[in-house]
C-alpha positions as CSV (number, residue, x, y, z in Angstrom):
1,M,-34.3,67.3,17.6
2,G,-32.6,67.3,20.8
3,L,-29.8,64.7,19.9
4,G,-26.5,66.7,20.0
5,K,-26.2,68.4,16.8
6,T,-25.2,71.9,18.3
7,L,-22.6,70.3,20.6
8,Q,-21.7,68.1,17.0
9,A,-21.1,71.6,15.5
10,L,-19.0,73.2,18.5
11,A,-16.7,70.4,18.3
12,V,-16.0,70.6,14.9
13,M,-15.4,74.5,15.2
14,L,-13.3,74.2,18.2
15,A,-11.2,71.6,15.9
16,R,-11.1,74.2,13.2
17,A,-10.5,77.2,14.9
18,E,-7.1,78.0,14.5
19,G,-7.4,77.9,10.7
20,G,-9.6,80.8,10.9
21,P,-12.8,82.4,11.7
22,S,-16.7,80.7,12.0
23,L,-19.9,81.9,10.8
24,I,-23.1,81.0,11.9
25,V,-26.3,81.5,9.9
26,A,-29.4,80.4,12.1
27,P,-33.0,81.7,12.5
28,T,-33.6,84.9,14.3
29,S,-35.2,82.8,17.5
30,V,-32.3,80.6,18.4
31,C,-29.0,83.1,17.7
32,G,-29.1,83.8,21.7
33,N,-29.1,79.8,22.2
34,W,-26.0,79.9,20.2
35,L,-24.5,82.4,22.1
36,A,-25.2,80.7,25.5
37,E,-24.2,77.5,24.2
38,T,-21.2,78.2,22.6
39,R,-19.6,80.5,25.8
40,R,-21.1,77.0,27.9
41,F,-19.6,74.3,26.0
42,A,-16.9,76.0,23.6
43,P,-15.2,78.6,26.1
44,A,-12.1,78.8,23.9
45,L,-14.4,80.6,21.1
46,N,-15.2,84.2,21.1
47,P,-18.9,84.1,19.8
48,V,-20.6,87.6,19.2
49,I,-24.1,88.2,17.8
50,F,-24.1,90.4,14.6
51,G,-26.2,93.3,14.8
52,E,-24.6,94.3,18.0
53,G,-22.3,97.1,17.4
54,D,-20.0,97.6,14.6
55,R,-21.5,95.4,12.2
56,A,-19.0,95.8,9.5
57,G,-16.1,95.7,12.1
58,V,-17.4,92.3,13.6
59,V,-17.4,90.8,9.9
60,E,-14.0,92.3,8.7
61,A,-12.2,91.6,12.0
62,A,-13.2,88.1,12.7
63,G,-9.8,85.8,13.0
64,P,-8.8,82.5,14.9
65,H,-11.4,81.5,17.6
66,D,-14.0,84.1,16.8
67,V,-17.7,83.3,16.0
68,V,-20.2,85.5,14.0
69,I,-23.4,84.5,14.8
70,V,-26.2,85.9,12.2
71,S,-29.8,85.5,11.4
72,Y,-30.9,84.3,8.1
73,T,-32.8,87.7,7.8
74,L,-29.5,89.9,8.7
75,M,-27.1,87.4,6.7
76,L,-29.8,88.7,3.6
77,Q,-29.4,92.1,4.4
78,A,-26.0,92.5,4.3
79,Q,-25.2,89.6,2.2
80,E,-22.3,91.7,0.3
81,L,-20.4,92.3,3.4
82,F,-20.9,88.7,4.4
83,A,-19.6,87.2,0.9
84,S,-16.4,89.5,0.7
85,R,-14.5,87.3,2.9
86,T,-13.9,83.8,3.0
87,W,-14.7,81.6,6.1
88,H,-12.9,78.8,7.8
89,T,-16.0,77.3,8.7
90,L,-19.8,78.0,7.6
91,V,-22.6,76.1,9.8
92,A,-26.4,76.7,8.5
93,D,-28.4,75.8,11.1
94,E,-32.1,74.7,10.5
95,A,-30.9,74.5,7.4
96,Q,-34.4,73.6,6.5
97,A,-34.7,77.4,6.3
98,V,-33.0,77.0,2.8
99,K,-35.5,74.3,1.1
100,N,-36.1,76.7,-1.4
101,A,-33.2,76.8,-3.9
102,A,-34.7,80.2,-5.8
103,A,-35.4,81.8,-2.6
104,K,-33.0,85.2,-1.8
105,R,-32.2,83.6,1.4
106,S,-30.7,80.6,0.0
107,L,-29.0,82.5,-2.8
108,A,-27.3,84.3,-0.6
109,L,-26.1,81.6,1.6
110,F,-24.7,79.7,-1.7
111,D,-22.9,82.5,-2.6
112,L,-21.1,82.7,0.9
113,A,-17.6,81.4,0.4
114,A,-15.9,78.8,3.2
115,D,-13.5,76.2,3.2
116,F,-16.1,73.9,5.1
117,R,-19.4,73.8,5.1
118,M,-22.0,72.2,7.5
119,A,-25.8,72.3,7.8
120,L,-27.8,71.3,10.2
121,S,-31.3,70.0,10.4
122,G,-33.7,67.4,12.0
123,T,-36.2,67.9,8.9
124,P,-33.7,67.8,5.8
125,V,-36.9,66.3,4.0
126,E,-39.9,67.7,4.9
127,N,-42.3,67.6,2.0
128,R,-40.1,66.9,-1.4
129,L,-36.9,65.7,-2.4
130,A,-36.3,69.7,-3.7
131,E,-35.3,70.1,-0.2
132,L,-32.9,67.9,0.3
133,W,-31.4,69.0,-3.3
134,S,-31.1,72.7,-1.8
135,I,-29.6,71.9,1.1
136,M,-26.8,69.5,-0.5
137,R,-26.4,72.4,-3.1
138,Y,-25.3,74.2,-0.1
139,C,-22.7,72.1,1.3
140,N,-21.6,70.0,-1.8
141,P,-22.6,72.1,-5.1
142,G,-22.6,69.9,-8.0
143,L,-22.8,66.7,-6.2
144,L,-26.8,66.4,-7.4
145,G,-26.2,68.2,-10.2
146,P,-28.8,70.8,-11.5
147,L,-32.3,70.6,-10.0
148,S,-33.8,69.9,-13.5
149,R,-32.0,66.6,-13.7
150,F,-31.9,65.5,-10.0
151,N,-36.1,65.6,-10.6
152,E,-35.9,63.8,-13.7
153,R,-33.2,61.1,-12.3
154,F,-34.4,61.2,-8.4
155,A,-37.3,63.4,-7.3
156,A,-40.1,62.2,-10.1
157,P,-39.4,58.3,-9.7
158,I,-39.1,58.3,-5.6
159,E,-41.9,60.6,-5.4
160,K,-44.5,59.7,-8.0
161,D,-43.7,55.9,-8.8
162,R,-41.8,54.8,-5.5
163,D,-38.9,53.5,-7.4
164,R,-37.1,51.5,-4.8
165,E,-34.0,51.1,-6.8
166,T,-34.1,54.6,-7.5
167,Q,-33.9,55.4,-3.4
168,R,-31.3,53.3,-3.1
169,R,-29.1,55.0,-5.6
170,L,-29.8,58.0,-4.4
171,R,-29.4,57.3,-0.2
172,R,-25.8,55.5,-1.8
173,L,-24.7,58.8,-3.4
174,I,-25.4,61.6,-0.5
175,A,-24.7,58.5,2.5
176,P,-20.9,59.6,2.9
177,F,-22.2,63.4,3.5
178,V,-24.8,63.1,6.3
179,L,-24.1,62.3,9.7
180,R,-27.5,61.1,10.8
181,R,-28.6,60.4,14.4
182,T,-32.0,59.0,15.6
183,K,-33.3,59.3,19.0
184,A,-33.3,55.3,18.8
185,Q,-29.5,55.7,18.4
186,V,-29.7,57.6,21.6
187,L,-31.9,56.0,23.7
188,D,-29.9,55.3,26.7
189,D,-29.4,59.3,26.9
190,L,-33.1,59.8,26.7
191,P,-36.1,59.4,28.8
192,P,-39.1,57.5,27.5
193,R,-41.3,59.3,25.3
194,T,-44.9,58.4,25.4
195,E,-47.5,59.8,22.3
196,L,-51.4,59.7,22.8
197,L,-54.0,60.8,20.7
198,L,-56.8,62.7,22.8
199,S,-60.0,62.2,20.1
200,V,-62.5,65.0,20.9
201,A,-65.8,64.9,19.9
202,P,-67.6,68.0,19.0
203,E,-70.9,68.8,20.3
204,A,-73.8,68.3,18.2
205,D,-74.1,72.3,16.8
206,E,-70.6,72.5,16.5
207,A,-70.7,69.1,13.9
208,V,-73.5,70.7,11.9
209,H,-71.4,74.1,11.1
210,Y,-68.0,72.0,10.2
211,E,-70.2,69.8,7.9
212,A,-71.5,72.5,6.1
213,L,-68.3,74.2,5.8
214,R,-67.0,71.1,4.1
215,R,-69.4,71.4,1.7
216,Q,-69.1,74.5,0.8
217,A,-65.4,74.5,0.7
218,L,-65.8,71.1,-1.5
219,T,-68.1,73.2,-3.8
220,A,-65.3,76.0,-4.0
221,A,-62.8,73.6,-4.5
222,E,-64.0,71.6,-7.2
223,G,-64.7,75.2,-9.0
224,A,-61.4,75.9,-8.9
225,L,-60.1,72.8,-10.8
226,G,-60.5,73.8,-14.1
227,E,-57.9,76.3,-13.7
228,D,-54.2,76.0,-13.9
229,S,-52.7,72.8,-11.9
230,A,-50.6,75.5,-9.8
231,Q,-53.8,77.9,-9.1
232,A,-56.2,74.7,-8.4
233,R,-53.6,73.0,-6.1
234,F,-53.6,76.2,-4.1
235,S,-57.2,76.6,-4.0
236,V,-57.5,73.5,-2.7
237,L,-54.7,73.8,0.1
238,A,-56.9,77.0,1.2
239,Q,-60.3,75.4,1.4
240,L,-58.4,72.5,3.5
241,T,-56.8,75.3,5.9
242,K,-60.3,76.9,6.4
243,L,-61.4,73.5,7.5
244,R,-58.4,72.9,10.0
245,R,-59.1,76.0,11.4
246,A,-62.5,75.0,11.6
247,A,-61.7,71.7,13.5
248,C,-59.8,73.5,16.1
249,D,-62.7,76.0,17.0
250,P,-65.6,77.1,15.1
251,R,-65.2,81.1,16.1
252,L,-61.9,81.3,13.7
253,V,-63.9,80.7,10.8
254,S,-67.5,81.9,12.0
255,P,-67.0,84.3,14.5
256,A,-70.2,86.1,14.5
257,L,-71.6,82.9,16.0
258,G,-69.7,83.1,19.2
259,M,-69.5,79.1,19.6
260,V,-67.0,77.9,21.8
261,G,-65.3,74.5,20.3
262,A,-65.2,71.1,22.2
263,K,-61.1,70.9,21.6
264,L,-60.7,74.4,23.8
265,R,-63.0,72.7,26.5
266,A,-60.8,69.3,26.3
267,F,-57.8,71.6,26.1
268,T,-58.8,73.3,29.3
269,E,-60.1,70.7,31.5
270,L,-56.4,68.4,30.5
271,A,-54.5,72.1,31.1
272,Q,-55.9,72.2,34.6
273,E,-55.6,68.3,35.6
274,L,-51.8,68.8,34.6
275,A,-51.4,71.9,36.5
276,A,-52.7,70.1,39.6
277,N,-50.6,67.3,39.2
278,G,-47.6,69.5,39.2
279,H,-46.7,69.1,35.7
280,K,-44.9,71.6,33.0
281,T,-46.6,71.7,29.7
282,L,-45.7,73.1,26.3
283,V,-48.6,73.8,24.0
284,F,-47.8,74.2,20.3
285,S,-50.8,75.5,17.3
286,Q,-49.9,76.4,14.2
287,F,-52.6,78.9,14.4
288,V,-51.9,82.3,16.5
289,D,-55.5,83.3,17.1
290,F,-56.3,79.7,18.4
291,L,-53.4,80.3,20.7
292,T,-55.2,83.2,21.5
293,L,-58.6,81.4,22.3
294,L,-56.2,79.2,24.6
295,R,-55.0,81.9,26.5
296,E,-57.9,83.6,27.2
297,S,-59.5,80.1,28.6
298,L,-56.0,79.8,30.6
299,D,-56.5,83.3,32.1
300,A,-60.2,82.5,33.4
301,C,-59.0,79.3,35.1
302,G,-56.1,81.6,36.8
303,L,-53.6,79.4,35.3
304,R,-50.2,81.1,34.5
305,Y,-48.1,80.3,31.2
306,Q,-45.6,82.0,29.0
307,Y,-46.1,82.6,25.4
308,L,-44.2,82.9,21.9
309,D,-44.9,84.0,18.6
310,G,-43.7,85.3,15.5
311,A,-44.2,88.5,16.7
312,T,-42.5,88.5,20.1
313,P,-38.6,89.9,19.7
314,A,-35.7,87.8,19.9
315,A,-34.7,89.4,23.5
316,E,-38.2,88.5,24.8
317,R,-38.4,85.4,23.9
318,S,-35.3,84.4,25.5
319,R,-36.4,86.1,28.8
320,R,-39.6,84.1,28.6
321,V,-37.5,80.5,27.9
322,E,-35.6,81.3,31.2
323,A,-38.3,82.3,32.8
324,F,-40.5,79.0,32.2
325,Q,-37.3,77.1,32.7
326,R,-36.8,78.9,36.4
327,G,-40.7,77.8,37.1
328,D,-42.7,80.7,36.1
329,G,-45.8,79.3,34.6
330,E,-47.4,75.9,34.5
331,L,-47.7,76.1,30.4
332,F,-45.8,77.8,27.3
333,L,-48.0,78.4,24.8
334,I,-45.8,78.6,21.6
335,S,-46.5,79.2,17.9
336,L,-45.1,76.3,16.0
337,K,-43.6,79.0,13.2
338,A,-42.2,80.9,16.2
339,G,-40.7,78.1,18.2
340,G,-40.8,74.9,16.7
341,F,-37.1,74.5,16.7
342,G,-34.3,75.5,18.6
343,L,-35.3,76.2,21.7
344,N,-34.3,74.1,24.9
345,L,-37.3,73.7,27.2
346,T,-36.1,70.5,29.2
347,A,-38.4,71.7,32.1
348,A,-41.7,70.7,30.5
349,D,-42.4,67.3,31.0
350,Y,-45.8,67.3,28.8
351,V,-46.6,68.7,25.2
352,V,-49.6,69.2,24.1
353,I,-49.8,69.5,20.1
354,T,-53.6,70.9,19.7
355,D,-53.8,70.3,15.7
356,P,-52.2,67.6,13.8
357,W,-50.0,69.2,11.2
358,W,-49.6,68.4,7.6
359,N,-45.9,67.5,8.1
360,P,-44.9,65.0,11.0
361,A,-41.6,66.6,11.2
362,A,-43.0,69.7,12.5
363,E,-44.8,68.0,15.1
364,D,-41.3,66.1,15.8
365,Q,-39.3,69.2,15.9
366,A,-42.1,70.3,18.8
367,M,-41.8,67.4,20.7
368,G,-38.3,67.9,20.5
369,R,-38.1,71.2,22.8
370,A,-38.7,69.1,25.6
371,H,-37.8,65.3,24.6
372,R,-34.1,66.1,24.2
373,I,-30.6,65.1,25.4
374,G,-30.0,66.6,29.0
375,R,-33.3,65.9,30.8
376,Q,-34.6,63.1,33.0
377,R,-38.1,62.5,33.3
378,P,-40.4,61.2,31.2
379,V,-42.2,63.3,28.2
380,T,-45.9,62.6,27.6
381,V,-47.5,64.2,24.0
382,Y,-50.9,64.6,23.4
383,R,-52.4,65.2,20.4
384,L,-55.9,66.7,20.4
385,V,-58.0,65.5,17.2
386,A,-61.3,66.3,16.5
387,R,-63.7,63.3,15.9
388,G,-65.1,63.6,12.0
389,T,-63.1,66.2,10.7
390,L,-60.0,66.6,8.6
391,E,-57.9,66.4,11.3
392,E,-58.0,62.4,11.6
393,R,-57.0,62.2,8.0
394,I,-54.2,64.1,8.5
395,V,-53.0,61.8,11.2
396,E,-53.4,59.2,8.5
397,L,-51.1,60.7,6.2
398,H,-48.3,60.8,8.6
399,H,-47.0,57.4,7.9
400,D,-46.2,58.0,3.9
401,K,-44.7,61.7,4.9
402,R,-42.3,59.7,7.7
403,A,-41.5,57.4,4.7
404,L,-40.5,59.5,2.1
405,A,-37.5,60.9,4.5
406,D,-36.4,57.3,5.1
407,S,-36.6,56.2,2.4
408,V,-33.5,58.3,1.2
409,L,-32.0,59.0,4.7
410,G,-32.3,55.9,6.6
411,E,-32.2,52.4,6.0
412,G,-35.2,51.1,4.4
413,G,-38.4,52.9,3.5
414,E,-40.9,52.3,0.8
415,G,-41.1,55.7,-0.3
416,A,-44.0,57.7,-0.3
417,A,-45.7,60.1,-3.1
418,V,-46.6,63.6,-2.3
419,P,-50.1,64.0,-2.1
420,S,-51.8,65.1,-5.3
421,T,-54.1,67.6,-6.0
422,D,-56.7,64.7,-6.4
423,E,-55.8,62.9,-3.1
424,L,-56.3,66.4,-1.6
425,M,-59.6,66.7,-2.9
426,A,-60.3,63.0,-1.3
427,L,-59.4,64.1,1.8
428,M,-62.0,66.9,1.8
429,R,-64.6,64.8,0.5
430,G,-63.8,62.0,3.4
431,D,-62.8,59.1,0.9
């Protein structure tokens, strides 16, 4: 999250360059960034993005000082080609992309032969400890044993029972293989960051609409509890997502009403104020259709902005990032899935999180687009939270989510249980 993982990885590749080629596997959106950063900070290396020109030739001819950069998607599509040789250095960037060890993408990465493996991630544990097991399965196969045994020995006692002794045992086991750098350790290299919660009070008709939806969602979720546990949990999460969307704007769930939400009005006022004072702002949302509503509001105000979501082609992403960095646009609207990691947007000094996410690590990643080594000005983060809605309780959950990661990766930490279906139901009831 802006703490120098890319530079550290490049230093390792430079030190190992004489021994053979390097392979970097990364999300599509950051492959261009790897190319630019390698050329800038490690000119002795010869980087190339897989997919341009002779694909097979690029892999087969790679030798000392060569760096092949490939997206997870293309790596999976050309799995046999990449697995046909041994890579001297293998780097998995944003390694949380393989948090599901059973996914085809993860299995393809595990199958690659390498003399040395490195995983880069600002969020190695987002929700469950099984995600950490998957990353370690890539880095150090066998270290944590089979997944079933890991769940029995570590995950269940830590996540369900908050067993502190088990936390310490797991931390000691993985510590020799984890280089963790926190923002607290590099405060001298980072500008100050201020986080503010902007509580938005809905109008009476919007509040009535939300309450009606909440009661409908609660009835539907309670009706699903008689199903198998996995299906019941899915049903509850679906209803919670509906409420989260309604908290953003009523039109996301009831478009026929044409009711403009208070959060959109609050965002528009904030955007105008920041732009009028010469600030550059990153705007994040998990919901692309909510970003569409925000864009319509900005268009009506005449504010200039850049925009990026999952449908934006990789080359166009790079162009829009460069344009924003040059000063083209007061705001940059970005979907969480498309731009929550790997982007350097140090031109911005404000970040707006328009809808709080279940996982605070995702918010930290978003803030890290602006609050990173290399910028000088302070960064201010606004979280827009709809008063009297599920969003308030999501923010309260963030402490527990952070504690789960800190309990095994950092010093201390009490651990945290992953919310159960009953706890999710309590969120919906407002308990």
